[in-house]
PAMAR-279128 format. One line per field, with one value per residue (C-alpha): residue in one letter; y, z, x. Coordinates in steps of 0.02 Angstrom, whole numbers, always signed. Example, Ala and Ser with C-alpha at 12.3 -4.5 7.8 and 13.67 -1.06 7.14 Angstrom:
aa <- a, s
c2 <- -225, -53
c3 <- +390, +357
c1 <- +615, +684
***
This chain:
aa <- m, g, d, k, q, l, i, v, r, t, i, p, d, s, s, l, l, g, k, q, d, l, d, p, v, f, w, r, v, m, a, a, r, g, v, n, s, e, t, e, t, q, y, p, l, g, n, m, l, s, i, d, k, i, r, h, l, q, i, a, a, d, l, l, a, e, h, v, i, d, n, n, s, v, l, i, f, g, d, y, d, a, d, g, a, t, s, t, a, l, c, v, r, a, l, r, l, l, g, h, e, n, v, s, y, l, m, p, d, r, f, i, d, g, y, g, l, s, p, s, a, a, k, r, i, a, s, q, a, p, d, c, l, i, t, v, d, n, g, i, a, s, f, d, g, v, d, l, l, r, v, q, d, i, d, v, i, i, t, d, h, h, l, p, a, s, e, l, p, n, a, s, v, i, v, n, q, n, a, w, d, e, e, k, q, g, k, n, l, a, g, v, g, v, a, f, y, l, m, l, a, l, r, r, t, l, r, a, r, g, w, f, n, d, a, r, p, e, p, n, l, a, n, c, l, d, f, v, a, i, g, t, l, a, d, l, v, p, l, d, y, n, n, r, i, l, v, n, e, g, l, q, r, i, r, a, g, y, c, c, q, g, v, k, a, l, i, e, l, s, k, k, i, p, a, s, l, t, s, t, d, i, g, f, s, i, a, p, k, i, n, a, a, g, r, l, d, d, m, t, v, g, v, q, c, l, l, a, d, n, q, e, s, a, f, l, f, a, n, k, l, n, e, i, n, v, l, r, k, k, v, q, q, k, m, t, i, e, a, e, q, q, f, d, a, l, g, d, q, r, m, q, s, k, h, a, i, v, l, y, q, a, d, w, h, e, g, i, v, g, i, v, a, a, r, i, r, e, k, y, h, r, p, g, i, v, f, a, k, s, e, d, g, y, l, k, g, s, g, r, s, v, p, g, i, h, l, r, d, m, l, d, t, v, d, k, r, y, p, g, l, i, l, k, f, g, g, h, a, m, a, a, g, l, s, l, e, q, s, g, l, e, q, f, s, e, a, f, i, q, v, i, s, d, s, v, d, p, d, i, f, a, e, t, i, e, y, d, g, s, l, d, n, q, h, f, n, l, d, f, a, r, a, l, q, n, l, s, p, w, g, q, r, f, p, v, p, s, f, v, g, e, f, d, v, i, n, q, r, v, l, t, d, r, h, l, k, l, v, l, s, s, s, q, s, g, n, s, l, d, a, i, a, f, f, q, p, e, s, a, l, n, t, s, y, n, k, i, k, i, h, y, e, l, n, l, n, q, f, r, g, i, e, s, l, q, l, l, i, r, d, i, l
c2 <- -6201, -6040, -5889, -5946, -5916, -6013, -5972, -6039, -6030, -5877, -5957, -5848, -5824, -5988, -6069, -6218, -6167, -6261, -6402, -6533, -6691, -6618, -6662, -6479, -6516, -6545, -6380, -6301, -6371, -6307, -6150, -6097, -6113, -6021, -6138, -6062, -6205, -6395, -6384, -6342, -6484, -6575, -6609, -6684, -6658, -6578, -6401, -6346, -6186, -6168, -6181, -6023, -5935, -5942, -5792, -5843, -6038, -6028, -5943, -6063, -6231, -6147, -6159, -6303, -6397, -6319, -6397, -6559, -6584, -6532, -6663, -6526, -6577, -6493, -6502, -6446, -6360, -6387, -6369, -6445, -6468, -6559, -6446, -6442, -6628, -6648, -6532, -6594, -6778, -6705, -6632, -6770, -6915, -6801, -6765, -6924, -6992, -6873, -6945, -6824, -6917, -6808, -6751, -6733, -6619, -6538, -6515, -6378, -6412, -6290, -6288, -6234, -6157, -6073, -6060, -6041, -6031, -5943, -5916, -6062, -6156, -6077, -6101, -6308, -6306, -6198, -6349, -6466, -6345, -6392, -6319, -6266, -6226, -6239, -6170, -6278, -6185, -6069, -5939, -5786, -5697, -5769, -5612, -5665, -5833, -5796, -5684, -5793, -5946, -5817, -5751, -5946, -5924, -6057, -6033, -6002, -6042, -6004, -6096, -6028, -5981, -5862, -5685, -5595, -5432, -5278, -5306, -5509, -5572, -5567, -5749, -5815, -5827, -5823, -5912, -5868, -5803, -5706, -5613, -5494, -5421, -5395, -5580, -5675, -5825, -5976, -5887, -6027, -6156, -6266, -6253, -6431, -6380, -6243, -6346, -6479, -6342, -6312, -6478, -6493, -6340, -6423, -6573, -6472, -6369, -6555, -6629, -6493, -6490, -6665, -6760, -6903, -7070, -7233, -7262, -7096, -7091, -6933, -6986, -6956, -6821, -6884, -7043, -6873, -6844, -6924, -6797, -6627, -6713, -6727, -6554, -6461, -6517, -6520, -6335, -6273, -6181, -6127, -6278, -6172, -6247, -6274, -6342, -6453, -6539, -6568, -6653, -6758, -6829, -6845, -6921, -7047, -7112, -7146, -7253, -7349, -7404, -7272, -7194, -7209, -7375, -7214, -7183, -7339, -7373, -7196, -7265, -7430, -7359, -7245, -7395, -7320, -7398, -7321, -7354, -7259, -7131, -6955, -6775, -6801, -6929, -6844, -6696, -6780, -6950, -6946, -6753, -6744, -6886, -6806, -6661, -6730, -6763, -6558, -6504, -6634, -6725, -6702, -6695, -6785, -6966, -6887, -6858, -7036, -7109, -7015, -7076, -7270, -7379, -7533, -7588, -7643, -7460, -7376, -7464, -7424, -7237, -7254, -7319, -7170, -7069, -7145, -7145, -6962, -6916, -7019, -6913, -6760, -6790, -6794, -6638, -6544, -6607, -6533, -6370, -6348, -6381, -6272, -6141, -6145, -6116, -6000, -5882, -5928, -5911, -5713, -5698, -5495, -5495, -5580, -5423, -5350, -5481, -5493, -5464, -5579, -5713, -5697, -5815, -5897, -5999, -6049, -6240, -6262, -6349, -6244, -6357, -6383, -6181, -6171, -6324, -6249, -6090, -6179, -6258, -6071, -6005, -6140, -6138, -5939, -5884, -5758, -5759, -5816, -5827, -5946, -5943, -6045, -6010, -6044, -6120, -5983, -5883, -5792, -5804, -5889, -5865, -5944, -5883, -5952, -5810, -5816, -5794, -5595, -5548, -5574, -5628, -5574, -5397, -5385, -5436, -5315, -5157, -5207, -5203, -5052, -4959, -5009, -5062, -5181, -5248, -5405, -5466, -5581, -5650, -5723, -5839, -5820, -5738, -5883, -5933, -5838, -5835, -5723, -5712, -5576, -5526, -5601, -5415, -5362, -5495, -5401, -5244, -5345, -5408, -5247, -5190, -5332, -5332, -5159, -5157, -5308, -5183, -5050, -5136, -5252, -5252, -5316, -5431, -5561, -5615, -5699, -5880, -5956, -6098, -6119, -6248, -6300, -6313, -6475, -6642, -6753, -6923, -6960, -6928, -7018, -7160, -7227, -7188, -7003, -7011, -7073, -6954, -6812, -6858, -6878, -6719, -6625, -6675, -6560, -6420, -6267, -6143, -6287, -6370, -6536, -6499, -6518, -6508, -6458, -6558, -6610, -6791, -6931, -7033, -7199, -7249, -7173, -7230, -7168, -7212, -7215, -7075, -6964, -7016, -6990, -7149, -7106, -7197, -7079, -7079, -6929, -6857, -6922, -7042, -7248, -7271, -7260, -7183, -7222, -7040, -7015, -6858, -6849, -6782, -6688, -6605, -6694, -6600, -6679, -6848, -6829, -6789, -6904, -6845, -6883, -6753, -6687, -6543, -6577, -6501, -6631, -6706, -6855, -6978, -7127, -7264, -7416, -7555, -7743, -7704, -7648, -7483, -7420, -7232, -7126, -6959, -6858, -6742, -6590, -6473, -6541, -6358
c3 <- -44, +9, -11, +11, -95, -162, -125, -156, -18, -66, -90, -31, -83, -46, -22, -53, -219, -358, -267, -398, -239, -191, -258, -329, -208, -65, -93, -77, +34, +143, +72, +86, +286, +305, +306, +206, +204, +194, +388, +438, +372, +476, +667, +769, +946, +950, +850, +951, +1043, +1176, +1351, +1365, +1246, +1389, +1527, +1714, +1660, +1766, +1909, +1919, +1882, +2032, +2169, +2111, +2134, +2300, +2350, +2269, +2354, +2510, +2507, +2513, +2478, +2281, +2225, +2052, +2028, +1861, +1756, +1690, +1519, +1413, +1425, +1623, +1628, +1517, +1587, +1781, +1747, +1646, +1798, +1914, +1821, +1780, +1945, +1977, +1855, +1902, +2082, +2183, +2264, +2357, +2244, +2213, +2128, +2116, +1999, +2005, +2034, +1878, +1966, +2117, +2132, +1940, +1827, +1875, +2067, +2155, +2307, +2345, +2268, +2362, +2522, +2474, +2421, +2578, +2695, +2624, +2658, +2520, +2526, +2338, +2214, +2032, +1923, +1765, +1609, +1729, +1867, +1771, +1790, +1970, +2080, +2251, +2247, +2210, +2392, +2517, +2465, +2473, +2669, +2698, +2662, +2502, +2346, +2200, +2040, +1890, +1732, +1587, +1413, +1422, +1389, +1572, +1607, +1611, +1792, +1846, +2030, +2145, +2136, +2186, +1956, +1863, +1659, +1530, +1374, +1344, +1474, +1399, +1253, +1190, +1208, +1032, +1049, +1139, +1129, +1047, +1169, +1242, +1441, +1452, +1319, +1467, +1582, +1476, +1475, +1658, +1707, +1575, +1644, +1841, +1763, +1691, +1859, +1950, +1838, +1884, +2062, +2065, +2094, +1996, +2020, +1996, +2125, +2059, +1867, +1752, +1643, +1485, +1499, +1317, +1392, +1436, +1243, +1225, +1354, +1273, +1091, +1156, +1267, +1131, +1030, +1109, +1165, +966, +976, +820, +766, +721, +702, +875, +931, +779, +827, +1021, +944, +814, +929, +1029, +894, +849, +1004, +1019, +879, +928, +1067, +1202, +1291, +1462, +1482, +1503, +1323, +1263, +1337, +1273, +1088, +1085, +1145, +1007, +881, +816, +766, +873, +728, +622, +755, +658, +745, +682, +809, +969, +903, +898, +976, +1113, +1189, +1173, +1323, +1430, +1408, +1451, +1619, +1653, +1557, +1661, +1800, +1867, +1785, +1934, +1830, +1684, +1766, +1868, +1673, +1618, +1761, +1801, +1813, +1752, +1605, +1722, +1819, +1638, +1575, +1712, +1724, +1509, +1555, +1635, +1522, +1372, +1486, +1545, +1370, +1290, +1387, +1340, +1162, +1192, +1307, +1190, +1046, +1151, +1194, +1012, +935, +1061, +1004, +838, +871, +967, +858, +698, +799, +798, +643, +582, +742, +683, +559, +759, +763, +604, +674, +832, +915, +1116, +1179, +1355, +1409, +1577, +1613, +1469, +1562, +1580, +1561, +1377, +1317, +1232, +1141, +1095, +1052, +946, +832, +835, +744, +635, +566, +559, +528, +677, +842, +967, +1150, +1244, +1435, +1573, +1747, +1877, +2034, +2122, +2036, +1913, +1729, +1648, +1448, +1338, +1181, +1004, +857, +700, +605, +628, +766, +937, +1061, +1229, +1135, +1105, +1276, +1371, +1253, +1310, +1478, +1458, +1405, +1513, +1675, +1791, +1674, +1649, +1807, +1765, +1578, +1510, +1356, +1179, +1035, +965, +1121, +1293, +1451, +1568, +1696, +1719, +1824, +1762, +1744, +1632, +1483, +1379, +1397, +1376, +1212, +1137, +1207, +1119, +966, +928, +1012, +846, +732, +783, +758, +614, +398, +373, +248, +389, +381, +206, +245, +122, +93, +101, -38, -94, -280, -386, -379, -550, -583, -516, -326, -302, -225, -47, -87, -97, +24, +159, +99, +90, +278, +340, +280, +458, +621, +549, +682, +732, +581, +484, +431, +346, +147, +37, -137, -251, -386, -507, -531, -603, -509, -524, -397, -232, -78, +96, +272, +434, +357, +370, +271, +73, -7, -150, -306, -400, -573, -624, -783, -883, -780, -797, -607, -457, -297, -128, -52, +75, +129, +340, +390, +262, +238, +163, +36, -32, +31, -108, -224, -391, -464, -615, -606, -416, -360, -203, -96, -12, +97, +54, +178, +223, +281, +398, +392, +446, +457, +274, +220, +56, -23, +51, -46, +136, +62, +165, +73, -99, -223
c1 <- -1029, -1147, -1052, -872, -715, -592, -434, -243, -123, +2, +163, +310, +491, +559, +730, +634, +574, +636, +725, +748, +732, +570, +413, +338, +188, +280, +389, +223, +126, +297, +332, +126, +172, +302, +464, +605, +725, +774, +832, +615, +544, +679, +645, +790, +801, +930, +856, +719, +734, +876, +833, +927, +807, +674, +655, +672, +684, +859, +779, +669, +764, +892, +724, +660, +825, +848, +664, +725, +898, +807, +693, +551, +376, +345, +132, +99, -79, -124, -282, -421, -410, -287, -153, -174, -169, -27, +58, +9, +83, +237, +298, +256, +310, +477, +515, +498, +636, +761, +749, +634, +472, +393, +295, +119, -34, -192, -323, -422, -644, -689, -859, -795, -631, -665, -495, -332, -235, -395, -398, -526, -389, -251, -335, -350, -158, -100, -189, -74, +62, +169, +353, +357, +210, +215, +98, +84, -20, -113, -55, -5, -181, -191, -165, -249, -188, -5, -52, -111, +14, +177, +89, +108, +296, +260, +385, +273, +351, +234, +243, +111, +99, -78, -75, -43, -160, -47, +39, +93, +64, +194, +256, +424, +489, +372, +417, +287, +375, +197, +223, +365, +344, +536, +524, +499, +538, +448, +296, +194, +210, +84, +73, +130, +304, +339, +336, +460, +585, +574, +611, +737, +830, +794, +897, +1045, +1045, +1044, +1185, +1289, +1267, +1306, +1133, +1166, +1257, +1249, +1106, +1020, +1074, +1009, +857, +821, +676, +622, +506, +394, +362, +200, +137, +199, +122, -35, -51, +19, -110, -242, -222, -223, -58, +16, +121, +301, +465, +504, +312, +335, +514, +417, +258, +341, +456, +335, +235, +388, +388, +211, +202, +358, +259, +401, +219, +133, +14, -116, -104, -101, -249, -336, -253, -344, -516, -483, -492, -323, -164, -26, +88, +14, -63, -80, -83, -257, -295, -237, -352, -514, -491, -363, -372, -573, -570, -440, -546, -712, -636, -616, -802, -919, -804, -648, -476, -394, -446, -344, -173, -223, -244, -101, +18, -36, +100, +12, -99, -254, -264, -207, -389, -467, -474, -450, -629, -688, -625, -732, -866, -886, -816, -979, -1093, -1003, -1050, -1231, -1227, -1168, -1265, -1431, -1336, -1272, -1438, -1532, -1390, -1419, -1600, -1585, -1477, -1599, -1736, -1697, -1778, -1717, -1627, -1472, -1408, -1355, -1250, -1171, -1005, -1019, -1150, -1174, -1305, -1357, -1469, -1507, -1476, -1341, -1163, -1061, -911, -954, -999, -852, -877, -1040, -973, -822, -971, -1061, -910, -894, -1068, -1090, -901, -926, -825, -937, -959, -1064, -1144, -1192, -1270, -1101, -1157, -1083, -1228, -1107, -1131, -980, -934, -816, -779, -665, -639, -597, -438, -399, -478, -401, -530, -421, -386, -578, -609, -494, -571, -747, -681, -575, -727, -851, -746, -827, -927, -810, -788, -633, -599, -434, -371, -306, -335, -445, -507, -566, -634, -763, -887, -1026, -1130, -1319, -1393, -1246, -1272, -1379, -1238, -1090, -1164, -1200, -1036, -923, -1034, -988, -824, -790, -900, -780, -612, -622, -644, -784, -712, -622, -797, -803, -805, -664, -589, -393, -330, -131, -178, -237, -139, -113, -164, +17, -5, -165, -78, -21, +182, +142, +15, +137, +266, +148, +103, +275, +309, +262, +138, -16, -101, -136, -101, +7, -139, -166, -112, -294, -346, -493, -512, -667, -719, -830, -922, -951, -1056, -1108, -1215, -1278, -1214, -1289, -1391, -1254, -1116, -1098, -963, -909, -776, -732, -629, -519, -565, -406, -384, -492, -432, -537, -519, -618, -706, -793, -890, -945, -1083, -1175, -1341, -1488, -1475, -1300, -1352, -1483, -1407, -1363, -1196, -1132, -978, -942, -774, -728, -603, -519, -364, -264, -300, -219, -366, -349, -465, -445, -260, -253, -216, -280, -293, -456, -525, -566, -690, -712, -808, -941, -920
***
């Protein structure tokens, strides 16, 4: 376990406490995640945040409705990650369902256009001369690109969720709750969530204008919630109550088979069972396949997969995504090993990086640096920024942070202290991207580490294991595990319940030289429990255990159509 500290999740005052109809473990888990009432444990669509609570949404819907009614051309401009791909596919699908066929889309090329509505991307859009452009999951920092399109007399509707600069682009209308400090609700929506709200508002506006009739019936936009669930989980936005409603409904629809052919194909290629698909399955198996296209290739194939209207074409695109993802894993593994070796080789100089880690290697792939930064963050529990050399000669970096350090704010502070050092940056609290001149790398590294050193309490770097207490023998059964799993879609800031316990080891073996398979028994019970610890170090694989203390999740394991209880070991303590 090293220096990690065990911390039981704090349980604040909650009206759930003492509820007789809830197992104490259930209310303890939910209360520790900020749930204050039984209402917040239920997820009907009717409880979702009203479309009237999203600033400028009606203005955007009115403008878009004019283009739809006049049959003007609408172009969707996305982003090269899973949130951007699902946002794009959702808008295209929804507009077609609403009766507007004059819609197209364009995805940016990470290596040519860079991030967002850059001048390069804007020129490509202008060449298609759409009447209206909708940005999804980007645009809030795209000043030059927006200006270029507006002088071409193209309406620009920005839908985004990223944090803005001190000024906003000159778009026709901006829908982004994070663009206004005084807005309190809807700030955790992913890009795909914002896009979904725009389509809901558009439907209401078209309804009011008499658009729908027998020949053009009003559609059920819940048919787009498979995209909302995938994009929201993939982008790691906090799963507040509203996002849990959207994700839960999307998951339920996927499990029931009410999802697009592309999603069905991705699930099958991931060897997952649709009827029992979880948010974890999406985060670790489905989303990476979509993301891989934007990292190494062209995200257009991701959108093509999601919009495929028959099984044959869906599997064609899904297989392509899978092939790209296999290559992504190989490149990622090589880069991660090199990054760890580079950091370890610093020796005594590593103390200078005790608050943050900045790494660069000339031959690293710019599409993979974000994943490597995440691995560095996980291993060393420090904010990490990893740079690669872009085709335009600049260094492109991607960073990941730890709880308590707002990465974009840290970059903003560096930018203010050293104007011009960072060419461009943007992002969230936990993830951000930036570009530099190669000559500025050393100065940036020193400045970034210093800013974090000046800004945060060193205690924030203490590695901790948060867990939800312990379980009694009566909880080790399938019924309890299913009930616990059904409490919520789990995700960012709403973590999967985990527990700590000590067990006798009945049997152990090593699988494929990497995984530790155990049969355990609780000290007070003779019942055996299957457990597995993936990707263990040699020290753990070579240890002969009589007793073992573990941090674990209750997992429902599916094998050959049979469901069984399994303890998924997260840490051996």
